[in-house]
C-alpha positions, 0 to 999 in steps of 0.5 A: 500500500505504501508504494502506491500511496507514494505514487499518488502523492507524487502525482499531485506535485505535477502542476497540471494536476494541482487543481484536482482537489479530489485527487489531493483529498484522496492522497491525504486520506491515503496518507492518514490510513497508512500512518494509522496502520503503521502506528498500530503495528508498533508500541508507539509512533516513531519520530518520523511518523510524527513528523509526517503526521504534522506534514500530512495535517498541513497538507490537509489544511491546504486542500481548501485554499484557493490557488492563484488565478492566472492574472494573479500569477501575472501580477506576482511575476511582475513584482518579482521582475521589478525586484530583480531588475531594480537590484540589478541596477543598484548593484552596478555602481558604475556611471552614477553622477551626483544630482543633489548633496545635502548637508546632513549626508543625504544624496541623490545620484543619477544615471541613464540606462539604455532600456529604462532612461534616467534613474535616480538613487537616494541614499540616506540614513534614518535615525530609527530602527528598521522595523519602524521604517518598514512598518511605516512604508509597508504596513501603513502605506495607505497613510502616506498621504497624511505625512508626505505633501507630494502624495495625495493618496495611496490606496490598496486595490488588491492583495495577492498572497503575503508579498504582493499588492496592487495600488493606486497612487495620486501624486500632488501637483508641484508648487506653481503647478509646474507638473500637474496631478499624476496618478499611477497604478502599480504592482508592489512586492515586499520581500524581507530576508534576514536584516534586509528588506526590499520594497519593489514595484512597477506600473501595471494595468488594472481593469478596475482602475482606468485613467482618472479625470483630472490626472495624467496616468504616469508610469514608474518602474522598475523602482525599489527601496532597500532597507538595512540596519546601519553597520555598527548602529542597529538603531539606525536604518540605511535607506536606498531608493531607486526611482524611475518615472515617466511623468508623461506629457510635454515636460522639459527634461531639466524640469523633470530631473529637478522635480524628481531629485527634489521629491526624493530629498523631500521624502527623506525629510518627511519620513524622518518627521513622521517617524519622530512623531510616531515615536513621540506619540508612543512614549 
């Protein structure tokens, strides 16, 4: 019986059979019956039987989970692509030129990529631990409009699994309305590995959010933020933000470059102020 059970379990691992719920139930039942027989033949279940029991229970608990749809898998893939491409860009240290250098050490660099265009790289140190920064940027992303004047609204349209979301962001017009209101529909992917967090994203299409009246639908990505504790000072966080945006419309490149680099510098200042208020409120 056990060899047959093994074949049955192996069968459900094939992608084209994974949606066959009945087959998976049959596998779970077969495993349970086989383990019961083994347990009856011995004084007590061995360690490996207990381990398999736990895995079998986990398998059974997952039988009713709804698998991702083809569209959801497409969004997950887009998020992963944005993450990998962003890290590849940041990993190449050649060719970056200084756009802005602030007295507190904040700096914005830029370079032009053949297949992307001009990208901007913000490097700052925030005097708050990584968990606090991560929570503000990921867990509380819909509150960004409350503390960043350059953002009118961030709304989560759909969550896909634990790492991926679809968002709609409305950017505020710049002073003097040099750059009018823009909005974005983005797929975002958040990954945390050890002491490093990566928040990546890129523009996407979402049928339930067509172009909005009064806004120019701009495009972004690949873009990402990398968070990691400052070496030797775990209470501080090093934040690197790769920004790549096509604002659309007829705008001189000199204005675009100035607006985007200043937007990054302003973001760092507003984030510091937000975190300081949050810490003070929690005391």
